[in-house]
Phi, psi and omega in degrees: 000314180296321180298324180296317181293327177296317179297317179299317181297318180297317179297319179297318181295320180295317184292302186279327176294323178295323178295319181296318178293324180292328181281336180285119183293138178284159179289135180253118180279166179294319180298318178295322179297317179297317180298317179298315181296318180293331180281332191247345188296129183288323180296321178292321177296321178297317180294322178294322176296329176297328176296315178299319178297320178294324179293323176294321178295324177296316179295323177297319179293329179295327182294343179292342177283342188264161180291156177255127183240123181234155177222150182214137176224129185214165179233138179230134175250114184266156179280349179217171180293140182232138179290123180262313180232135182236087175058036183277139177251135180227156177255130182239130179258123177265122185296350174092204000278154344281156181293135180224156178235127181235157176248127181241134179247126179265131175288170178296129180235148176233150180200155175274346180259135179227124174249130185231136174234135179214151175219147185220140175231133184227130181241115176289132179257323180204132180230033179074012181089003184289324182294311180293323179294321178294321179294317177297324178296321179289327174297316176298327178295324176295314179297324179294319178296319178295323178294322177296323177298317180296324177296315179297319179300313182293321176297319181293317179299320178296318178299319180294315180297318179295314179297323180295314178293327178295323178295314180297318179297318178297324176294320179295320178298319178296320178297318178297318179296319179294320177296319179297319178299316180297319180292321178291325176297318179295318179294325177296319178297320179295316180296319179296318180296318178293324180293322182295329179264005174082019181279321181238167180275168178299334182299326179297320178293318181296318178298317180295322179294320179295315179297321179295319178298318178295321180294322178293324176295320176297324178295319179296316179297319179295322179294319178293320178298319178297317180297317179293323179296318178294320178296319178297321179292320175300320179295321178296324180272004181056041171261170174302131187298335180258012181294138177302144185213122171234140181238157178281134181284102178245019182280091179219180182248121173229119180305137184283322183078007181278147170246157183294320181294315179295326178294319176299312183298316181292323180295315180293337182269329190247343186298123179294335179295323178291320176299318178298320179297320177296320179294323177296321177296315180297321177296321178296323177293322176294326177296327176295318178297320178296318179294322181288341183298339179292342178285345185253155180287155172257131183240131181216160177238129185230146174232140184226139177223133178211156173210151183230155180202165175265006177236150187290326181265115187269078176252166186299338182282346182274168175278119182206157174247149185226135178216150172216158181207152174235135187222132169253129189227133172236130182221150177210139182258096181293328184288346181269358184297322179295324177289322179296327178300317178293322181293319177296318178300318178297320180296322178294323177298320179293329174296315179297321178296319178296322177295316178298320178297319178299314179297323178294320178299317180297316178299317180294323179296315179299316179295320180296318179298315182294318179299314181291326177295317179295318178299320179294316180295320179295315180295325179297320177292322182294332181298312180296318179296315181294322180295320178294322182292332177295316179299317180293320180292322178296318177294323178297319178296315181299315181295317182291325176295319177295317180295326180293324179299327179262010177060031173271331177247157179271168176297326179298322179299317181293314182296320177295322179295320177295319178296319179295323179295316178299319180293322179296320177294319177298318179298322181293311181292327176295316178296321179295318178293316179300322180295313182293321178291319178295324177295317177296320179293322178295318179295325174294319179295333178279352179094010181276145173283310181196139185295000000 
C-alpha cells in the first residue's frame, strides 16, 4: 500500500512539476539574444537580399563581354509575284545506302509567299572602356551591399545590448522600489507603536503613511516600466510581445582599457560606413569612365546567315536562297560629343560629392567616438561616487533610526534618510547602466560587432 502511494506521488511530481518548470521562462543570455536578433531581424534580411541583387547585377554586367546571338523567322505575303530562287545550283548528299552526292539546279521561281530565316552573332571588341568600367562598378556594388549589411548588423547588436541592459536596470529600479516600500512599512510600524504608547504624535504616523503610499506608487511605476521594457525587447527579437522573459544579470563594472587615440584609429580602420563611402567614391570614378567612353569608337565583329523560301519548312529539298556575311564595324558619333561633355562634367561633380560625403562620414565617426568615450568616462567616475554615497546613505538611515528610538531625531529625519538611500541606490544602478551602454556605444563607434 505504501509503495503504491510512493509511485503516485512520483508521477504527480513529474507531471505537475514538469508543467511548472515548462512555464518558467529560461534565462536568456546576451549572446543568445544577439543570435536570435541576427536570425530574425527583417531589416537585416532586407539588406542581405540586397547583396543577392547586387550579385545578379554583376553577373548581368559580365555577359556584356560575350557575343550576342539572335535568330529570326518570318513570313511575308506580297501583293505581286516575287522571285524566290534564280537558277541556283546546290549539292545534296543522300546518306544511302550507298551514299551519293547529286547537284540539283532550281530554275527561277516566283511566289507571293516568302518565308525567311536569319541568325546573327555579334561580338563587341572595344566599346571605349564602358563595358569593363560598368563591370567594375557592379563589383563595387556587391562590396557596397555587403558593407551595408555589416552596418545593419552592428546597429542591431547595439540595440540588443542596450535593450538587454535596460531590462536589467529596470529590474534593479524595481528592487530599489520594493526595498523602499519595506523600509517605509517598518518605519510605519515603529511610528504606530510609539504613538500607541504616547511617545510620538499622530503626525509621525501620517507622515510614514504618506511616504509609504508614495513608495508603493513608485513600485507600481517601476513594475510597469519593467514590463514595457521586456515587451520592447521581445519585439526587437521578433518574439511574442507577451512572451515571458528573464535575462542574466550582467550589470557590473569592468574597466574598458580603451584610450581615445586607439579608439579613433580602430574606428577609421573598421567602420563599415567609411568603407561604404570609399566604395561610393570608386563607383563615381567608374561612372566618369563610362561617360568618357562615348568619345571613343565602338568596334565589333558580326556574322549573319539567312535564307528564304516560298515554303514554310526550309529543308534542302525546297526552293530556297542562302546568304551569309561577316562584318567588322567601327562607329563613332561625332555629333554626340557636345552632349557627352555635359555628361562627363556631371559625373565629375558626383565624384566631388562622393568625396565630400566621405569626409563628412569620417568627421561624424570621429565625433561619435569622442562623444561615447566621454560618456563612458563620465559614467565610470559616477559609479565610484554613487557606490560611496550608498554606504553613507545606509549609515545615515541606521543612525536616524537609532536616534528616533530615543526621540533624538524626528520621524521626518528617518523618512528623509530612507528616501536618500533609495535615491543613492538608483543613482548607482543608473551610473552602472550608463557606463555599460556607453561602452557598448563606443565599441559600435569603433566598428566592432561585439567585444
